[in-house]
C-alpha positions as CSV (number, residue, x, y, z in Angstrom):
1,M,2.2,11.6,13.7
2,L,0.6,8.3,12.6
3,H,1.3,5.6,10.3
4,H,-0.7,3.6,7.7
5,T,1.3,0.5,7.2
6,M,-0.1,-1.6,4.3
7,I,0.9,-4.9,3.1
8,V,-0.4,-5.8,-0.3
9,S,-0.1,-9.3,-1.9
10,F,-0.8,-9.9,-5.5
11,D,-2.6,-13.2,-6.4
12,A,-0.1,-13.8,-9.3
13,P,3.3,-12.6,-10.2
14,I,3.5,-9.0,-11.2
15,P,6.0,-7.5,-13.9
16,D,8.4,-5.4,-11.9
17,S,7.3,-2.5,-14.2
18,D,3.7,-3.1,-13.3
19,L,4.6,-3.0,-9.6
20,D,6.6,0.2,-10.0
21,Q,3.6,2.0,-11.9
22,Y,1.0,0.8,-9.0
23,L,3.4,2.2,-6.5
24,K,4.1,5.3,-8.3
25,E,0.2,5.8,-8.8
26,L,-0.5,5.2,-5.4
27,E,2.3,7.7,-4.2
28,D,1.2,10.4,-6.5
29,L,-2.4,10.2,-5.2
30,M,-1.4,10.2,-1.6
31,M,0.9,12.7,-1.7
32,G,-0.9,15.0,-3.8
33,S,-3.9,14.8,-1.3
34,G,-2.2,17.1,1.3
35,H,-3.0,14.8,4.0
36,V,-0.1,12.4,3.6
37,R,3.3,13.8,5.0
38,T,5.8,10.9,4.0
39,F,5.4,7.7,1.6
40,A,7.7,4.8,1.5
41,A,7.3,1.4,-0.4
42,R,9.6,-1.5,-0.8
43,R,9.5,-4.9,-2.3
44,H,9.1,-8.1,-0.2
45,L,12.2,-10.0,0.1
46,R,11.3,-13.6,-0.6
47,V,12.7,-16.4,1.7
48,P,12.0,-20.1,1.8
49,G,9.9,-19.7,4.7
50,D,7.4,-17.5,2.6
51,D,6.0,-21.0,1.2
52,H,4.6,-21.8,4.6
53,S,3.0,-18.5,5.4
54,P,-0.6,-19.2,6.9
55,V,-2.4,-16.0,5.2
56,F,-0.4,-14.9,2.0
57,V,3.0,-13.8,1.0
58,S,3.6,-10.0,0.5
59,T,4.5,-8.4,-2.7
60,A,5.2,-5.0,-1.1
61,V,4.9,-3.1,2.0
62,I,3.8,0.6,1.8
63,Q,3.7,3.2,4.6
64,F,2.2,6.3,4.8
65,G,2.8,9.1,7.3
66,L,-0.1,11.3,8.4
67,P,-0.5,14.0,11.1
68,D,-3.5,12.9,12.8
69,L,-6.6,10.5,12.8
70,D,-8.6,13.2,10.5
71,A,-5.7,12.9,7.9
72,L,-5.9,9.0,8.0
73,N,-9.8,9.2,7.7
74,A,-9.5,11.8,4.9
75,V,-7.2,9.4,2.7
76,F,-9.8,6.6,2.9
77,A,-12.3,8.9,1.1
78,L,-10.0,10.5,-1.7
79,P,-11.5,11.1,-4.9
80,G,-9.7,8.7,-7.3
81,A,-8.9,6.1,-4.8
82,G,-11.5,3.6,-5.5
83,E,-10.8,4.2,-9.2
84,L,-7.2,3.4,-8.8
85,I,-8.1,0.2,-6.7
86,R,-10.8,-1.0,-9.2
87,R,-8.3,-0.5,-12.2
88,W,-5.3,-2.4,-10.7
89,Q,-7.6,-5.2,-9.1
90,A,-9.2,-5.7,-12.6
91,R,-5.5,-5.8,-14.2
92,H,-3.8,-7.5,-11.3
93,P,-6.0,-8.7,-8.4
94,Y,-4.5,-8.1,-5.2
95,K,-5.4,-8.5,-1.4
96,A,-4.2,-5.7,1.3
97,V,-4.2,-5.7,5.0
98,W,-3.0,-2.7,6.9
99,V,-2.4,-1.4,10.5
100,N,-2.7,2.1,11.5
101,H,-0.1,3.1,14.6
102,E,2.0,5.5,16.0
103,P,5.8,5.3,15.1
104,L,7.4,2.2,16.1
105,S,10.7,4.0,17.4
């Protein structure tokens, strides 16, 4: 089992309903692919120290569980993934960083 953990930071505040919709569309795409076994997403919990972040402050963290590297590579090439990203980037620009890793515990 592998995890793809993604941290997403929208450039400006995003309405809760829009964030919920983004996360739902991403979940539907990933879970419908047949490659992703688990999907979890949570909102970032803001604290005063976030004002001093050297990179950016997260809006949400998302984690996909995948069986192996082949499945991970397949989700990067999913039909519809590029369209989803372009549509949301046009509506609410964001940055994302991720790490691919084995389970932490």
